[in-house]
C-alpha positions as protocol buffer text, in pm:
chain_id: "A"
residue {
  index: 1
  type: MET
  ca { x: 2136 y: 6725 z: 7385 }
}
residue {
  index: 2
  type: SER
  ca { x: 1778 y: 6648 z: 7287 }
}
residue {
  index: 3
  type: VAL
  ca { x: 1507 y: 6428 z: 7437 }
}
residue {
  index: 4
  type: LEU
  ca { x: 1202 y: 6292 z: 7257 }
}
residue {
  index: 5
  type: LEU
  ca { x: 929 y: 6208 z: 7508 }
}
residue {
  index: 6
  type: VAL
  ca { x: 687 y: 5932 z: 7409 }
}
residue {
  index: 7
  type: HIS
  ca { x: 380 y: 5919 z: 7633 }
}
residue {
  index: 8
  type: GLY
  ca { x: 182 y: 5615 z: 7739 }
}
residue {
  index: 9
  type: GLY
  ca { x: -168 y: 5500 z: 7658 }
}
residue {
  index: 10
  type: LEU
  ca { x: -311 y: 5263 z: 7400 }
}
residue {
  index: 11
  type: TRP
  ca { x: -611 y: 5389 z: 7202 }
}
residue {
  index: 12
  type: GLU
  ca { x: -684 y: 5623 z: 7493 }
}
residue {
  index: 13
  type: ASP
  ca { x: -737 y: 5998 z: 7494 }
}
residue {
  index: 14
  type: ILE
  ca { x: -400 y: 6058 z: 7658 }
}
residue {
  index: 15
  type: GLY
  ca { x: -162 y: 6326 z: 7536 }
}
residue {
  index: 16
  type: ALA
  ca { x: 193 y: 6437 z: 7602 }
}
residue {
  index: 17
  type: ASP
  ca { x: 91 y: 6734 z: 7818 }
}
residue {
  index: 18
  type: TRP
  ca { x: -110 y: 6511 z: 8051 }
}
residue {
  index: 19
  type: PHE
  ca { x: 160 y: 6246 z: 8076 }
}
residue {
  index: 20
  type: TRP
  ca { x: 476 y: 6458 z: 8078 }
}
residue {
  index: 21
  type: ARG
  ca { x: 408 y: 6828 z: 8137 }
}
residue {
  index: 22
  type: ARG
  ca { x: 162 y: 6822 z: 8425 }
}
residue {
  index: 23
  type: THR
  ca { x: 387 y: 6571 z: 8602 }
}
residue {
  index: 24
  type: GLY
  ca { x: 687 y: 6808 z: 8582 }
}
residue {
  index: 25
  type: VAL
  ca { x: 902 y: 6593 z: 8355 }
}
residue {
  index: 26
  type: ILE
  ca { x: 921 y: 6840 z: 8064 }
}
residue {
  index: 27
  type: ASP
  ca { x: 1007 y: 7140 z: 8282 }
}
residue {
  index: 28
  type: GLY
  ca { x: 1254 y: 6934 z: 8484 }
}
residue {
  index: 29
  type: LEU
  ca { x: 1443 y: 6816 z: 8178 }
}
residue {
  index: 30
  type: GLU
  ca { x: 1450 y: 7165 z: 8033 }
}
residue {
  index: 31
  type: ARG
  ca { x: 1592 y: 7301 z: 8359 }
}
residue {
  index: 32
  type: ARG
  ca { x: 1867 y: 7041 z: 8325 }
}
residue {
  index: 33
  type: GLY
  ca { x: 1960 y: 7183 z: 7984 }
}
residue {
  index: 34
  type: PHE
  ca { x: 1787 y: 6941 z: 7747 }
}
residue {
  index: 35
  type: ALA
  ca { x: 1592 y: 7042 z: 7439 }
}
residue {
  index: 36
  type: VAL
  ca { x: 1264 y: 6854 z: 7481 }
}
residue {
  index: 37
  type: THR
  ca { x: 1014 y: 6750 z: 7214 }
}
residue {
  index: 38
  type: ALA
  ca { x: 692 y: 6585 z: 7328 }
}
residue {
  index: 39
  type: PRO
  ca { x: 453 y: 6508 z: 7041 }
}
residue {
  index: 40
  type: ASP
  ca { x: 116 y: 6346 z: 7087 }
}
residue {
  index: 41
  type: ARG
  ca { x: 106 y: 5986 z: 6965 }
}
residue {
  index: 42
  type: LEU
  ca { x: -154 y: 5866 z: 6718 }
}
residue {
  index: 43
  type: ARG
  ca { x: -482 y: 5823 z: 6905 }
}
residue {
  index: 44
  type: ARG
  ca { x: -613 y: 5532 z: 6697 }
}
residue {
  index: 45
  type: ALA
  ca { x: -304 y: 5381 z: 6538 }
}
residue {
  index: 46
  type: PRO
  ca { x: -366 y: 5073 z: 6321 }
}
residue {
  index: 47
  type: ASP
  ca { x: -32 y: 4920 z: 6423 }
}
residue {
  index: 48
  type: TRP
  ca { x: 302 y: 5002 z: 6584 }
}
residue {
  index: 49
  type: ALA
  ca { x: 470 y: 5074 z: 6251 }
}
residue {
  index: 50
  type: ALA
  ca { x: 230 y: 5365 z: 6203 }
}
residue {
  index: 51
  type: GLU
  ca { x: 316 y: 5489 z: 6551 }
}
residue {
  index: 52
  type: ALA
  ca { x: 687 y: 5473 z: 6469 }
}
residue {
  index: 53
  type: ALA
  ca { x: 645 y: 5658 z: 6140 }
}
residue {
  index: 54
  type: HIS
  ca { x: 446 y: 5931 z: 6316 }
}
residue {
  index: 55
  type: LEU
  ca { x: 721 y: 5977 z: 6576 }
}
residue {
  index: 56
  type: ALA
  ca { x: 996 y: 5968 z: 6314 }
}
residue {
  index: 57
  type: ALA
  ca { x: 825 y: 6251 z: 6127 }
}
residue {
  index: 58
  type: ALA
  ca { x: 820 y: 6459 z: 6446 }
}
residue {
  index: 59
  type: VAL
  ca { x: 1190 y: 6394 z: 6502 }
}
residue {
  index: 60
  type: ARG
  ca { x: 1283 y: 6488 z: 6148 }
}
residue {
  index: 61
  type: ALA
  ca { x: 1062 y: 6796 z: 6148 }
}
residue {
  index: 62
  type: GLY
  ca { x: 1249 y: 6919 z: 6453 }
}
residue {
  index: 63
  type: GLY
  ca { x: 1591 y: 6837 z: 6309 }
}
residue {
  index: 64
  type: LEU
  ca { x: 1662 y: 6613 z: 6610 }
}
residue {
  index: 65
  type: ALA
  ca { x: 1778 y: 6289 z: 6449 }
}
residue {
  index: 66
  type: GLY
  ca { x: 2119 y: 6162 z: 6546 }
}
residue {
  index: 67
  type: PRO
  ca { x: 2329 y: 6015 z: 6826 }
}
residue {
  index: 68
  type: SER
  ca { x: 2262 y: 6308 z: 7061 }
}
residue {
  index: 69
  type: LEU
  ca { x: 1889 y: 6228 z: 7072 }
}
residue {
  index: 70
  type: THR
  ca { x: 1752 y: 6020 z: 7359 }
}
residue {
  index: 71
  type: VAL
  ca { x: 1405 y: 5870 z: 7336 }
}
residue {
  index: 72
  type: LEU
  ca { x: 1241 y: 5861 z: 7678 }
}
residue {
  index: 73
  type: ALA
  ca { x: 920 y: 5658 z: 7672 }
}
residue {
  index: 74
  type: GLY
  ca { x: 665 y: 5563 z: 7934 }
}
residue {
  index: 75
  type: SER
  ca { x: 427 y: 5266 z: 7963 }
}
residue {
  index: 76
  type: PHE
  ca { x: 289 y: 5176 z: 7617 }
}
residue {
  index: 77
  type: GLY
  ca { x: 511 y: 5451 z: 7478 }
}
residue {
  index: 78
  type: CYS
  ca { x: 797 y: 5205 z: 7533 }
}
residue {
  index: 79
  type: ALA
  ca { x: 649 y: 4980 z: 7264 }
}
residue {
  index: 80
  type: ALA
  ca { x: 628 y: 5275 z: 7024 }
}
residue {
  index: 81
  type: ALA
  ca { x: 984 y: 5380 z: 7107 }
}
residue {
  index: 82
  type: VAL
  ca { x: 1125 y: 5034 z: 7043 }
}
residue {
  index: 83
  type: ARG
  ca { x: 943 y: 5011 z: 6711 }
}
residue {
  index: 84
  type: LEU
  ca { x: 1085 y: 5355 z: 6625 }
}
residue {
  index: 85
  type: ALA
  ca { x: 1439 y: 5237 z: 6699 }
}
residue {
  index: 86
  type: LEU
  ca { x: 1391 y: 4918 z: 6497 }
}
residue {
  index: 87
  type: ASP
  ca { x: 1226 y: 5079 z: 6193 }
}
residue {
  index: 88
  type: PHE
  ca { x: 1445 y: 5391 z: 6183 }
}
residue {
  index: 89
  type: PRO
  ca { x: 1799 y: 5292 z: 6284 }
}
residue {
  index: 90
  type: GLY
  ca { x: 2028 y: 5585 z: 6352 }
}
residue {
  index: 91
  type: LEU
  ca { x: 1742 y: 5818 z: 6442 }
}
residue {
  index: 92
  type: ALA
  ca { x: 1838 y: 5820 z: 6810 }
}
residue {
  index: 93
  type: GLY
  ca { x: 2140 y: 5739 z: 7022 }
}
residue {
  index: 94
  type: ARG
  ca { x: 1980 y: 5610 z: 7343 }
}
residue {
  index: 95
  type: LEU
  ca { x: 1654 y: 5477 z: 7484 }
}
residue {
  index: 96
  type: VAL
  ca { x: 1503 y: 5513 z: 7829 }
}
residue {
  index: 97
  type: LEU
  ca { x: 1211 y: 5273 z: 7873 }
}
residue {
  index: 98
  type: ALA
  ca { x: 1020 y: 5377 z: 8185 }
}
residue {
  index: 99
  type: TRP
  ca { x: 753 y: 5150 z: 8335 }
}
residue {
  index: 100
  type: PRO
  ca { x: 735 y: 4930 z: 8023 }
}
residue {
  index: 101
  type: ALA
  ca { x: 383 y: 4804 z: 7960 }
}
residue {
  index: 102
  type: SER
  ca { x: 353 y: 4436 z: 7874 }
}
residue {
  index: 103
  type: ILE
  ca { x: 45 y: 4238 z: 7780 }
}
residue {
  index: 104
  type: ALA
  ca { x: 221 y: 3904 z: 7751 }
}
residue {
  index: 105
  type: ASP
  ca { x: 17 y: 3780 z: 8047 }
}
residue {
  index: 106
  type: GLN
  ca { x: -291 y: 3595 z: 7916 }
}
residue {
  index: 107
  type: PHE
  ca { x: -544 y: 3765 z: 8143 }
}
residue {
  index: 108
  type: THR
  ca { x: -404 y: 4114 z: 8077 }
}
residue {
  index: 109
  type: ALA
  ca { x: -419 y: 4044 z: 7703 }
}
residue {
  index: 110
  type: ILE
  ca { x: -783 y: 3930 z: 7725 }
}
residue {
  index: 111
  type: ARG
  ca { x: -876 y: 4244 z: 7918 }
}
residue {
  index: 112
  type: PHE
  ca { x: -705 y: 4474 z: 7670 }
}
residue {
  index: 113
  type: ARG
  ca { x: -847 y: 4296 z: 7369 }
}
residue {
  index: 114
  type: ALA
  ca { x: -1198 y: 4344 z: 7507 }
}
residue {
  index: 115
  type: GLY
  ca { x: -1131 y: 4709 z: 7587 }
}
residue {
  index: 116
  type: LEU
  ca { x: -992 y: 4788 z: 7242 }
}
residue {
  index: 117
  type: SER
  ca { x: -1282 y: 4604 z: 7080 }
}
residue {
  index: 118
  type: ARG
  ca { x: -1527 y: 4830 z: 7266 }
}
residue {
  index: 119
  type: LEU
  ca { x: -1340 y: 5129 z: 7122 }
}
residue {
  index: 120
  type: GLY
  ca { x: -1389 y: 4996 z: 6769 }
}
residue {
  index: 121
  type: ALA
  ca { x: -1067 y: 4807 z: 6699 }
}
residue {
  index: 122
  type: LYS
  ca { x: -1116 y: 4515 z: 6460 }
}
residue {
  index: 123
  type: GLY
  ca { x: -939 y: 4180 z: 6446 }
}
residue {
  index: 124
  type: LYS
  ca { x: -641 y: 4279 z: 6231 }
}
residue {
  index: 125
  type: THR
  ca { x: -575 y: 4592 z: 6436 }
}
residue {
  index: 126
  type: LEU
  ca { x: -614 y: 4403 z: 6762 }
}
residue {
  index: 127
  type: ASP
  ca { x: -361 y: 4141 z: 6654 }
}
residue {
  index: 128
  type: ALA
  ca { x: -116 y: 4410 z: 6539 }
}
residue {
  index: 129
  type: LEU
  ca { x: -141 y: 4616 z: 6860 }
}
residue {
  index: 130
  type: LEU
  ca { x: -139 y: 4334 z: 7113 }
}
residue {
  index: 131
  type: GLY
  ca { x: 148 y: 4133 z: 6968 }
}
residue {
  index: 132
  type: THR
  ca { x: 289 y: 3824 z: 7135 }
}
residue {
  index: 133
  type: GLY
  ca { x: 624 y: 3934 z: 7280 }
}
residue {
  index: 134
  type: THR
  ca { x: 742 y: 4100 z: 7599 }
}
residue {
  index: 135
  type: LEU
  ca { x: 656 y: 4433 z: 7438 }
}
residue {
  index: 136
  type: PRO
  ca { x: 357 y: 4431 z: 7205 }
}
residue {
  index: 137
  type: SER
  ca { x: 541 y: 4608 z: 6923 }
}
residue {
  index: 138
  type: ALA
  ca { x: 832 y: 4367 z: 6873 }
}
residue {
  index: 139
  type: SER
  ca { x: 931 y: 4006 z: 6905 }
}
residue {
  index: 140
  type: ASP
  ca { x: 1197 y: 3915 z: 7156 }
}
residue {
  index: 141
  type: ALA
  ca { x: 1421 y: 3824 z: 6861 }
}
residue {
  index: 142
  type: GLU
  ca { x: 1388 y: 4180 z: 6732 }
}
residue {
  index: 143
  type: LEU
  ca { x: 1473 y: 4314 z: 7076 }
}
residue {
  index: 144
  type: ARG
  ca { x: 1795 y: 4111 z: 7071 }
}
residue {
  index: 145
  type: SER
  ca { x: 1898 y: 4295 z: 6755 }
}
residue {
  index: 146
  type: LEU
  ca { x: 1862 y: 4639 z: 6912 }
}
residue {
  index: 147
  type: GLY
  ca { x: 2209 y: 4763 z: 6998 }
}
residue {
  index: 148
  type: LEU
  ca { x: 2121 y: 5107 z: 7140 }
}
residue {
  index: 149
  type: PRO
  ca { x: 2210 y: 5173 z: 7503 }
}
residue {
  index: 150
  type: ALA
  ca { x: 1885 y: 5138 z: 7695 }
}
residue {
  index: 151
  type: GLY
  ca { x: 1797 y: 5236 z: 8049 }
}
residue {
  index: 152
  type: ILE
  ca { x: 1503 y: 5045 z: 8198 }
}
residue {
  index: 153
  type: VAL
  ca { x: 1298 y: 5207 z: 8478 }
}
residue {
  index: 154
  type: PRO
  ca { x: 1081 y: 4953 z: 8666 }
}
residue {
  index: 155
  type: ALA
  ca { x: 738 y: 5044 z: 8796 }
}
residue {
  index: 156
  type: VAL
  ca { x: 749 y: 5044 z: 9177 }
}
residue {
  index: 157
  type: PRO
  ca { x: 532 y: 4881 z: 9287 }
}
residue {
  index: 158
  type: PRO
  ca { x: 486 y: 4658 z: 8981 }
}
residue {
  index: 159
  type: THR
  ca { x: 136 y: 4609 z: 8840 }
}
residue {
  index: 160
  type: PRO
  ca { x: -18 y: 4352 z: 8604 }
}
residue {
  index: 161
  type: LEU
  ca { x: 30 y: 4600 z: 8318 }
}
residue {
  index: 162
  type: HIS
  ca { x: 381 y: 4702 z: 8428 }
}
residue {
  index: 163
  type: PRO
  ca { x: 522 y: 4374 z: 8562 }
}
residue {
  index: 164
  type: ARG
  ca { x: 868 y: 4310 z: 8696 }
}
residue {
  index: 165
  type: SER
  ca { x: 892 y: 4015 z: 8458 }
}
residue {
  index: 166
  type: ALA
  ca { x: 893 y: 4252 z: 8158 }
}
residue {
  index: 167
  type: VAL
  ca { x: 1181 y: 4449 z: 8306 }
}
residue {
  index: 168
  type: ASP
  ca { x: 1380 y: 4132 z: 8371 }
}
residue {
  index: 169
  type: THR
  ca { x: 1324 y: 4010 z: 8016 }
}
residue {
  index: 170
  type: LEU
  ca { x: 1425 y: 4344 z: 7865 }
}
residue {
  index: 171
  type: LEU
  ca { x: 1742 y: 4346 z: 8073 }
}
residue {
  index: 172
  type: ARG
  ca { x: 1820 y: 3996 z: 7949 }
}
residue {
  index: 173
  type: VAL
  ca { x: 1742 y: 4033 z: 7577 }
}
residue {
  index: 174
  type: LEU
  ca { x: 1842 y: 4391 z: 7499 }
}
residue {
  index: 175
  type: PRO
  ca { x: 2218 y: 4379 z: 7431 }
}
residue {
  index: 176
  type: ALA
  ca { x: 2301 y: 4712 z: 7599 }
}
residue {
  index: 177
  type: ALA
  ca { x: 2038 y: 4749 z: 7872 }
}
residue {
  index: 178
  type: VAL
  ca { x: 2089 y: 4860 z: 8232 }
}
residue {
  index: 179
  type: GLU
  ca { x: 1838 y: 4901 z: 8512 }
}
residue {
  index: 180
  type: LEU
  ca { x: 1774 y: 5251 z: 8646 }
}
residue {
  index: 181
  type: PRO
  ca { x: 1609 y: 5323 z: 8984 }
}
residue {
  index: 182
  type: GLY
  ca { x: 1240 y: 5238 z: 8985 }
}
residue {
  index: 183
  type: CYS
  ca { x: 948 y: 5459 z: 9080 }
}
residue {
  index: 184
  type: PRO
  ca { x: 571 y: 5493 z: 9028 }
}
residue {
  index: 185
  type: GLU
  ca { x: 452 y: 5572 z: 8676 }
}
residue {
  index: 186
  type: ALA
  ca { x: 454 y: 5944 z: 8596 }
}
residue {
  index: 187
  type: PRO
  ca { x: 76 y: 6004 z: 8579 }
}
residue {
  index: 188
  type: ARG
  ca { x: 20 y: 5851 z: 8923 }
}
residue {
  index: 189
  type: PRO
  ca { x: -5 y: 6096 z: 9216 }
}
residue {
  index: 190
  type: GLU
  ca { x: 275 y: 5912 z: 9396 }
}
residue {
  index: 191
  type: PHE
  ca { x: 520 y: 6006 z: 9121 }
}
residue {
  index: 192
  type: ALA
  ca { x: 554 y: 6365 z: 9245 }
}
residue {
  index: 193
  type: ALA
  ca { x: 771 y: 6258 z: 9539 }
}
residue {
  index: 194
  type: HIS
  ca { x: 1003 y: 6073 z: 9297 }
}
residue {
  index: 195
  type: LEU
  ca { x: 1026 y: 6337 z: 9022 }
}
residue {
  index: 196
  type: ASP
  ca { x: 1370 y: 6475 z: 9105 }
}
residue {
  index: 197
  type: ALA
  ca { x: 1522 y: 6131 z: 9163 }
}
residue {
  index: 198
  type: PHE
  ca { x: 1374 y: 6011 z: 8832 }
}
residue {
  index: 199
  type: LEU
  ca { x: 1513 y: 6311 z: 8644 }
}
residue {
  index: 200
  type: ASP
  ca { x: 1852 y: 6274 z: 8812 }
}
residue {
  index: 201
  type: SER
  ca { x: 1883 y: 5908 z: 8712 }
}
residue {
  index: 202
  type: VAL
  ca { x: 1772 y: 5977 z: 8355 }
}
residue {
  index: 203
  type: THR
  ca { x: 2017 y: 6268 z: 8328 }
}
residue {
  index: 204
  type: ALA
  ca { x: 2301 y: 6052 z: 8461 }
}
residue {
  index: 205
  type: PHE
  ca { x: 2222 y: 5782 z: 8204 }
}
residue {
  index: 206
  type: ILE
  ca { x: 2200 y: 6027 z: 7915 }
}
residue {
  index: 207
  type: SER
  ca { x: 2510 y: 6223 z: 8017 }
}
residue {
  index: 208
  type: PRO
  ca { x: 2738 y: 5978 z: 8199 }
}
């Protein structure tokens, strides 16, 4: 079975090695027998559709597409993963959305809009990236149409960017979503103590 890892970050200089390899996730999944692909996301994507197309190209280049592929995404990578599943149906068989980032809160949205503006994002790009739904890449109506089995990993403790409310909404609107044990986000130092438990729960969800 194969796993596509989609790292977090939004217009930040964050890559897959920083998010997934240095935290032990890639090696841990490979020790559990999974073939792991962890591409870098677009650093300055104009919208989520571009992110999805970039990821789809990586999947197809590796010959990974199909029901045996699980997309495991973290933070803002969850938005990219959902857009991938919506725009390229049949590309993957399961989703794991870990520590989903949400900017539905007004103050979080204002903060991110200002930050992206400082990095050079213009109005059209800002509107496309920030969205208006629980996840910035999709409306809640689109989420309701997504029939893939989805495991949701809450951030523990929750933060303004990774709120419990986003997890609750995803569990309610995604037709085939279940909650997996929560833990700190992978890049945080506290994650190390939770690595094995995180990998065990993801493995159990992927290979029930």
